[in-house]
C-alpha positions as CSV (number, residue, x, y, z in Angstrom):
1,X,-5.9,-82.1,-60.9
2,X,-9.6,-81.4,-60.6
3,X,-11.5,-84.6,-60.8
4,X,-14.7,-85.2,-62.7
5,X,-17.9,-85.9,-60.7
6,X,-19.8,-89.1,-60.7
7,X,-23.0,-88.7,-62.7
8,X,-26.4,-90.5,-62.2
9,X,-25.5,-93.4,-64.4
10,X,-27.2,-96.8,-64.7
11,X,-24.5,-99.5,-65.4
12,X,-24.5,-103.1,-66.5
13,X,-21.8,-105.5,-65.4
14,X,-19.6,-107.4,-67.9
15,X,-16.6,-108.7,-66.0
16,X,-15.7,-111.0,-69.0
17,X,-16.7,-108.6,-71.7
18,X,-13.2,-108.3,-73.2
19,X,-12.5,-112.1,-73.2
20,X,-13.2,-114.6,-76.0
21,X,-16.2,-115.7,-74.0
22,X,-18.0,-112.7,-75.5
23,X,-17.5,-112.5,-79.3
24,X,-17.1,-109.1,-80.9
25,X,-20.6,-109.5,-82.5
26,X,-22.2,-110.5,-79.2
27,X,-20.4,-107.6,-77.5
28,X,-21.9,-105.1,-80.0
29,X,-25.4,-106.6,-79.9
30,X,-25.4,-106.5,-76.1
31,X,-24.1,-102.9,-76.1
32,X,-26.8,-101.8,-78.5
33,X,-29.5,-103.6,-76.4
34,X,-28.4,-102.0,-73.1
35,X,-28.2,-98.5,-74.7
36,X,-31.7,-99.0,-76.1
37,X,-33.0,-100.2,-72.7
38,X,-31.8,-96.9,-71.1
39,X,-28.5,-97.9,-69.6
40,X,-25.8,-95.2,-69.6
41,X,-22.7,-97.2,-68.4
42,X,-21.0,-100.6,-68.4
43,X,-18.6,-102.0,-65.9
44,X,-15.7,-103.8,-67.7
45,X,-12.5,-105.5,-66.5
46,X,-9.5,-104.3,-68.6
47,X,-7.1,-106.8,-67.2
48,X,-7.4,-110.3,-65.7
49,X,-11.0,-111.0,-64.8
50,X,-12.0,-112.2,-61.3
51,X,-12.2,-115.9,-60.4
52,X,-9.5,-117.1,-62.8
53,X,-5.7,-117.2,-62.9
54,X,-3.8,-115.2,-65.5
55,X,-3.0,-118.3,-67.6
56,X,-6.6,-119.6,-67.5
57,X,-8.1,-119.8,-71.0
58,X,-11.1,-117.8,-69.9
59,X,-8.9,-114.8,-69.2
60,X,-7.8,-114.5,-72.8
61,X,-9.0,-112.0,-75.3
62,X,-8.8,-112.6,-79.0
63,X,-5.3,-111.1,-78.8
64,X,-4.2,-112.9,-75.6
65,X,-4.3,-112.0,-72.0
66,X,-3.8,-108.4,-70.7
67,X,-0.5,-109.3,-69.1
68,X,1.6,-112.4,-68.4
69,X,2.4,-113.7,-65.0
70,X,6.0,-112.7,-65.6
71,X,4.7,-109.1,-65.6
72,X,4.9,-108.4,-69.4
73,X,2.1,-106.2,-70.7
74,X,0.2,-107.0,-73.9
75,X,0.0,-103.8,-76.1
76,X,-2.3,-105.5,-78.5
77,X,-4.8,-106.1,-75.6
78,X,-4.7,-102.4,-74.8
79,X,-5.5,-101.6,-78.4
80,X,-8.4,-104.0,-78.3
81,X,-9.7,-102.5,-75.1
82,X,-9.6,-99.0,-76.5
83,X,-11.5,-100.1,-79.6
84,X,-14.2,-101.9,-77.6
85,X,-14.6,-99.0,-75.2
86,X,-14.9,-96.6,-78.1
87,X,-17.7,-98.8,-79.4
88,X,-19.5,-98.4,-76.1
89,X,-18.9,-94.6,-76.0
90,X,-20.3,-94.2,-79.5
91,X,-23.6,-95.7,-78.1
92,X,-23.6,-93.2,-75.2
93,X,-22.3,-95.7,-72.6
94,X,-19.6,-94.6,-70.1
95,X,-17.2,-97.4,-69.2
96,X,-16.2,-98.1,-65.6
97,X,-12.7,-99.5,-66.2
98,X,-11.6,-102.1,-63.6
99,X,-7.8,-102.4,-63.9
100,X,-7.5,-105.5,-61.7
101,X,-9.0,-107.6,-58.9
102,X,-7.8,-107.0,-55.3
103,X,-5.6,-110.1,-54.9
104,X,-3.9,-109.6,-58.2
105,X,-1.6,-106.9,-56.8
106,X,0.3,-109.8,-55.1
107,X,0.8,-111.4,-58.6
108,X,2.3,-108.3,-60.2
109,X,3.6,-106.4,-57.2
110,X,2.9,-102.8,-56.3
111,X,5.2,-101.0,-58.7
112,X,4.2,-103.2,-61.7
113,X,0.5,-102.8,-60.9
114,X,1.0,-99.0,-60.8
115,X,2.7,-99.2,-64.1
116,X,-0.2,-101.2,-65.6
117,X,-2.6,-98.5,-64.4
118,X,-0.4,-95.8,-66.0
119,X,-0.6,-97.8,-69.3
120,X,-4.4,-97.9,-69.0
121,X,-4.6,-94.2,-68.4
122,X,-2.3,-93.5,-71.4
123,X,-4.5,-95.8,-73.6
124,X,-7.9,-94.8,-72.4
125,X,-7.9,-91.3,-70.8
126,X,-9.2,-89.6,-74.0
127,X,-12.4,-91.8,-73.9
128,X,-15.5,-91.5,-71.7
129,X,-14.3,-93.6,-68.8
130,X,-14.4,-93.9,-65.0
131,X,-11.5,-95.7,-63.3
132,X,-12.1,-98.4,-60.7
133,X,-8.8,-99.1,-59.0
134,X,-9.6,-102.8,-58.4
135,X,-12.5,-105.1,-57.7
136,X,-12.9,-106.5,-54.2
137,X,-9.8,-104.8,-52.8
138,X,-9.4,-107.1,-49.8
139,X,-10.3,-110.4,-51.4
140,X,-8.2,-113.5,-50.4
141,X,-5.7,-111.7,-48.2
142,X,-3.0,-114.2,-47.4
143,X,-4.4,-116.6,-50.0
144,X,-3.5,-114.7,-53.2
145,X,-1.9,-117.7,-54.9
146,X,-5.0,-119.9,-54.9
147,X,-5.7,-119.3,-58.6
148,X,-2.2,-119.4,-59.9
149,X,-1.3,-120.0,-62.6
150,X,-4.4,-121.1,-64.5
151,X,-7.0,-122.3,-61.9
152,X,-10.5,-120.9,-61.6
153,X,-12.9,-120.9,-58.7
154,X,-14.6,-123.8,-60.4
155,X,-11.5,-125.8,-59.5
156,X,-11.7,-124.5,-55.9
157,X,-15.3,-125.4,-55.6
158,X,-14.7,-129.0,-56.8
159,X,-11.8,-129.3,-54.3
160,X,-14.1,-128.1,-51.5
161,X,-16.7,-130.7,-52.4
162,X,-14.1,-133.4,-52.2
163,X,-12.9,-132.1,-48.9
164,X,-16.3,-132.7,-47.3
165,X,-15.3,-136.3,-46.9
166,X,-14.0,-135.3,-43.5
167,X,-16.3,-132.4,-42.4
168,X,-16.3,-133.4,-38.7
169,X,-12.5,-133.3,-38.5
170,X,-12.4,-130.0,-40.4
171,X,-15.1,-128.6,-38.0
172,X,-13.1,-129.7,-35.0
173,X,-9.9,-128.2,-36.3
174,X,-11.7,-124.9,-37.1
175,X,-13.3,-124.7,-33.6
176,X,-10.0,-125.5,-32.0
177,X,-8.1,-122.9,-34.0
178,X,-10.8,-120.3,-33.2
179,X,-10.4,-121.1,-29.4
180,X,-6.7,-120.7,-29.6
181,X,-7.1,-117.5,-31.5
182,X,-9.4,-116.0,-28.9
183,X,-6.9,-116.8,-26.2
184,X,-3.8,-115.5,-28.0
185,X,-5.2,-113.2,-30.6
186,X,-2.2,-114.2,-32.8
187,X,-4.2,-115.1,-35.9
188,X,-6.3,-112.0,-35.7
189,X,-3.3,-109.8,-35.4
190,X,-1.6,-111.4,-38.3
191,X,-4.7,-111.0,-40.5
192,X,-5.0,-107.4,-39.5
193,X,-1.4,-106.8,-40.5
194,X,-2.0,-108.6,-43.9
195,X,-5.1,-106.5,-44.5
196,X,-3.2,-103.3,-43.7
197,X,-0.4,-104.3,-46.1
198,X,-3.0,-104.9,-48.9
199,X,-4.7,-101.6,-48.0
200,X,-1.4,-99.7,-48.2
201,X,-0.4,-101.5,-51.5
202,X,-3.6,-100.3,-53.3
203,X,-3.2,-96.9,-51.6
204,X,0.3,-96.7,-53.2
205,X,-1.1,-97.4,-56.7
206,X,-3.9,-94.9,-56.1
207,X,-1.3,-92.2,-55.1
208,X,0.7,-93.0,-58.2
209,X,-2.1,-92.7,-60.7
210,X,-4.4,-90.0,-59.2
211,X,-2.2,-87.1,-60.4
212,X,-2.2,-88.5,-63.9
213,X,-5.9,-88.1,-64.8
214,X,-8.9,-86.0,-64.2
215,X,-11.2,-88.9,-64.6
216,X,-13.2,-90.1,-61.6
217,X,-11.5,-92.9,-59.6
218,X,-13.3,-95.3,-57.4
219,X,-12.5,-98.6,-55.7
220,X,-14.7,-101.7,-55.4
221,X,-14.5,-103.0,-51.8
222,X,-15.4,-106.3,-50.3
223,X,-18.8,-106.5,-48.5
224,X,-17.2,-105.9,-45.1
225,X,-16.1,-102.3,-45.8
226,X,-16.7,-99.2,-47.9
227,X,-14.4,-97.8,-50.6
228,X,-13.2,-95.1,-48.2
229,X,-12.0,-97.8,-45.8
230,X,-10.3,-99.8,-48.5
231,X,-7.4,-97.4,-49.0
232,X,-5.4,-95.2,-46.6
233,X,-5.9,-92.1,-48.9
234,X,-9.6,-92.0,-49.6
235,X,-9.3,-88.3,-50.4
236,X,-7.9,-89.4,-53.8
237,X,-11.2,-91.1,-54.6
238,X,-14.1,-89.4,-56.3
239,X,-16.9,-91.0,-54.3
240,X,-17.5,-93.7,-51.6
241,X,-18.6,-97.1,-52.8
242,X,-19.8,-100.5,-51.5
243,X,-20.6,-104.0,-52.5
244,X,-23.7,-105.3,-50.6
245,X,-23.3,-108.7,-52.2
246,X,-25.5,-111.6,-53.0
247,X,-27.3,-112.5,-49.8
248,X,-30.9,-111.9,-48.9
249,X,-29.7,-110.5,-45.6
250,X,-28.2,-107.6,-47.5
251,X,-31.7,-106.2,-48.2
252,X,-31.7,-103.6,-45.5
253,X,-28.0,-102.7,-46.1
254,X,-28.9,-101.7,-49.6
255,X,-30.8,-98.6,-48.3
256,X,-29.4,-98.2,-44.8
257,X,-25.8,-97.9,-45.8
258,X,-26.1,-94.8,-48.1
259,X,-28.3,-93.1,-45.4
260,X,-25.6,-93.8,-42.8
261,X,-22.7,-92.7,-44.9
262,X,-24.5,-89.5,-45.8
263,X,-25.5,-88.8,-42.2
264,X,-21.9,-89.3,-41.1
265,X,-20.3,-87.2,-43.9
266,X,-18.7,-90.3,-45.5
267,X,-20.3,-89.9,-48.9
268,X,-18.4,-86.8,-50.1
269,X,-18.6,-86.8,-53.9
270,X,-21.4,-89.3,-53.9
271,X,-22.0,-93.0,-53.2
272,X,-22.4,-96.0,-55.5
273,X,-23.2,-99.6,-54.7
274,X,-21.0,-101.3,-57.3
275,X,-22.3,-104.8,-56.7
276,X,-25.8,-105.4,-55.3
277,X,-27.6,-108.6,-56.0
278,X,-26.9,-110.2,-59.4
279,X,-30.2,-111.2,-61.0
280,X,-30.4,-115.0,-61.1
281,X,-27.3,-115.7,-59.1
282,X,-27.9,-118.9,-57.2
283,X,-31.4,-119.0,-58.7
284,X,-32.5,-115.8,-56.8
285,X,-32.9,-112.1,-56.9
286,X,-35.2,-111.7,-59.8
287,X,-37.0,-108.6,-61.1
288,X,-38.8,-107.5,-57.9
289,X,-35.5,-107.6,-56.0
290,X,-33.7,-105.7,-58.7
291,X,-36.3,-102.9,-58.8
292,X,-36.2,-102.8,-55.0
293,X,-32.4,-102.4,-55.0
294,X,-32.7,-99.6,-57.6
295,X,-35.3,-97.5,-55.9
296,X,-34.3,-98.1,-52.3
297,X,-30.7,-97.3,-53.1
298,X,-31.3,-94.2,-55.3
299,X,-33.8,-92.7,-52.9
300,X,-31.4,-93.3,-50.0
301,X,-28.9,-91.0,-51.7
302,X,-26.9,-93.2,-54.1
303,X,-25.3,-91.2,-57.0
304,X,-25.7,-94.0,-59.5
305,X,-26.8,-97.7,-59.7
306,X,-25.2,-100.8,-61.0
307,X,-27.1,-103.9,-62.2
308,X,-25.7,-107.3,-62.8
309,X,-27.1,-110.5,-64.2
310,X,-25.6,-113.9,-63.6
311,X,-24.9,-115.2,-67.0
312,X,-23.9,-111.8,-68.4
313,X,-21.1,-110.9,-65.9
314,X,-19.4,-114.3,-66.6
315,X,-20.8,-114.8,-70.1
316,X,-22.2,-118.1,-68.8
317,X,-22.7,-121.3,-70.7
318,X,-24.3,-123.2,-67.7
319,X,-20.9,-124.8,-66.8
320,X,-18.3,-122.0,-66.4
321,X,-18.5,-120.6,-62.8
322,X,-21.7,-122.7,-62.3
323,X,-21.1,-122.8,-58.6
324,X,-22.7,-119.4,-58.7
325,X,-25.7,-120.7,-60.7
326,X,-26.3,-122.2,-64.1
327,X,-28.1,-119.4,-65.8
328,X,-26.6,-118.9,-69.3
329,X,-25.8,-115.7,-71.2
330,X,-28.7,-116.3,-73.6
331,X,-31.1,-116.7,-70.6
332,X,-29.8,-113.6,-68.9
333,X,-29.9,-111.4,-71.9
334,X,-33.6,-112.4,-72.4
335,X,-34.6,-111.1,-68.9
336,X,-37.0,-108.2,-69.0
337,X,-35.6,-106.5,-65.9
338,X,-33.0,-104.3,-67.6
339,X,-35.8,-102.7,-69.7
340,X,-37.8,-102.0,-66.5
341,X,-34.7,-100.6,-64.8
342,X,-34.1,-98.3,-67.7
343,X,-37.7,-97.1,-67.6
344,X,-37.4,-96.5,-63.9
345,X,-34.1,-94.7,-64.2
346,X,-35.6,-92.3,-66.9
347,X,-38.5,-91.5,-64.5
348,X,-36.1,-90.9,-61.6
349,X,-33.9,-88.5,-63.7
350,X,-36.9,-86.7,-65.0
351,X,-38.3,-86.0,-61.5
352,X,-35.3,-85.8,-59.2
353,X,-31.6,-85.2,-58.9
354,X,-29.2,-86.7,-56.4
355,X,-29.5,-83.5,-54.4
356,X,-32.1,-83.6,-51.8
357,X,-33.1,-85.1,-48.5
358,X,-34.1,-88.7,-47.9
359,X,-36.9,-89.9,-45.6
360,X,-38.1,-93.4,-44.7
361,X,-40.4,-95.5,-42.7
362,X,-39.7,-99.0,-41.4
363,X,-41.5,-101.5,-39.2
364,X,-40.1,-104.5,-37.4
365,X,-36.9,-104.2,-39.5
366,X,-38.7,-104.1,-42.8
367,X,-38.7,-101.0,-45.1
368,X,-42.3,-99.7,-45.5
369,X,-41.4,-96.7,-47.6
370,X,-38.4,-94.5,-48.6
371,X,-38.4,-91.2,-50.4
372,X,-36.4,-88.2,-51.4
373,X,-37.3,-84.5,-51.7
374,X,-35.8,-82.1,-54.1
375,X,-36.7,-78.6,-55.4
376,X,-38.9,-80.3,-58.0
377,X,-40.9,-82.4,-55.5
378,X,-40.8,-85.7,-53.7
379,X,-40.6,-89.3,-54.8
380,X,-41.8,-92.1,-52.5
381,X,-41.1,-95.8,-53.0
382,X,-43.3,-98.5,-51.4
383,X,-41.8,-102.0,-51.6
384,X,-45.2,-103.4,-50.7
385,X,-47.9,-100.7,-50.8
386,X,-50.4,-102.8,-48.9
387,X,-48.3,-102.3,-45.8
388,X,-48.2,-98.5,-46.1
389,X,-50.5,-96.6,-43.6
390,X,-50.7,-93.7,-46.0
391,X,-49.8,-93.0,-49.6
392,X,-49.3,-89.4,-50.8
393,X,-51.1,-87.9,-53.8
394,X,-49.3,-87.8,-57.1
395,X,-48.4,-89.7,-60.3
396,X,-48.3,-93.4,-59.6
397,X,-45.5,-95.5,-61.3
398,X,-45.5,-99.3,-61.2
399,X,-41.8,-100.4,-61.4
400,X,-42.7,-104.0,-62.3
401,X,-45.0,-102.9,-65.1
402,X,-42.9,-100.0,-66.3
403,X,-45.8,-97.6,-66.6
404,X,-48.0,-94.9,-65.0
405,X,-51.5,-95.8,-63.7
406,X,-54.4,-93.8,-62.5
407,X,-54.8,-95.2,-59.1
408,X,-52.7,-96.9,-56.4
409,X,-53.1,-100.7,-56.6
410,X,-54.0,-102.8,-53.7
411,X,-50.5,-104.4,-53.5
412,X,-47.1,-104.6,-55.0
413,X,-44.3,-102.1,-55.6
414,X,-45.4,-98.5,-56.1
415,X,-43.6,-95.2,-56.7
416,X,-45.4,-91.9,-56.2
417,X,-44.1,-88.7,-57.7
418,X,-45.5,-85.6,-56.0
419,X,-44.5,-82.4,-57.8
420,X,-44.4,-79.2,-55.8
421,X,-46.4,-76.2,-57.0
422,X,-44.8,-73.1,-58.3
């Protein structure tokens, strides 16, 4: 089947959007807000969300969980998902449907996971959707049972804190095991074998479902690889993908990775960073970081952009999954960054398409500027304009203000649009 292309969407991230953590009323209000702010897509788990076991109360929707640990599917859940996704579509929001998280394939098994996906396609294929095979495809390889049957990563975090009673002993054991591993290579070989089994398992599911839909199919990888590396049959995917994660050290990877993939011919069909920094996670990555991630990624050749806010992705109350930070849903929804991202995205789409050639300048490992040329003109982004040796002529856009100004300011983030004549 011919597969649809990935468009220049701007997506928000709602991993727990179908659970009882987000009421129907709150779901509809958030959807209307994001549509009004200029978003065009939502990432949604239609299944068991990440970080909880299938019997955890936080995995439940108002009609129960997506499926039981015994492998029984919940048809009422599929009806609920179809209804909510239709609500999003009616507001102009495409839905990136995540059918599972990477380690969950060990809970259901390959065949049952493939059957779950076929059920999703039957229920949702007539809607405006993109399919994402799974989130974090290589997460917890060899440790898949950690959340069974009803644990959450909050429980694991508490257990880790208690385990610090003996940190010196744990450190000694770890160093000793690493020394043995270097000498024998046994543990590394076993891990590689487990990773390859996981990779083949998701490749099997991808093979089963890819002939049943014309909708785009992606996979959300861990931060150590790209989507094309996550499965043995990347030709079945619609675009390459990445997760740059929630670490300040990912700053340069946000823009270098799409440039590298494009240069090496590993972004056929496009490239999307499905999980850059979440705003507010761990009390970091606020508006300036979010606008940096948007402009640096898109001008490096990304086909679309995904935003996430801690407190929204987990529908936070300050306690649930608080080891990632205590920002609540209400606090996250009140952030002004999504509005600014929507304004920037509108400017980008008005001036440029994903077709074009990227160019950049860096100094001592820091990005000085990055831009992209297209038949319409060029767009240049300066993360800190005071460091730029030269700024081109053109329309000046301030991402953190969300407006056009007459002159280039002395400092701060700046985007310059230079339209070609004729």
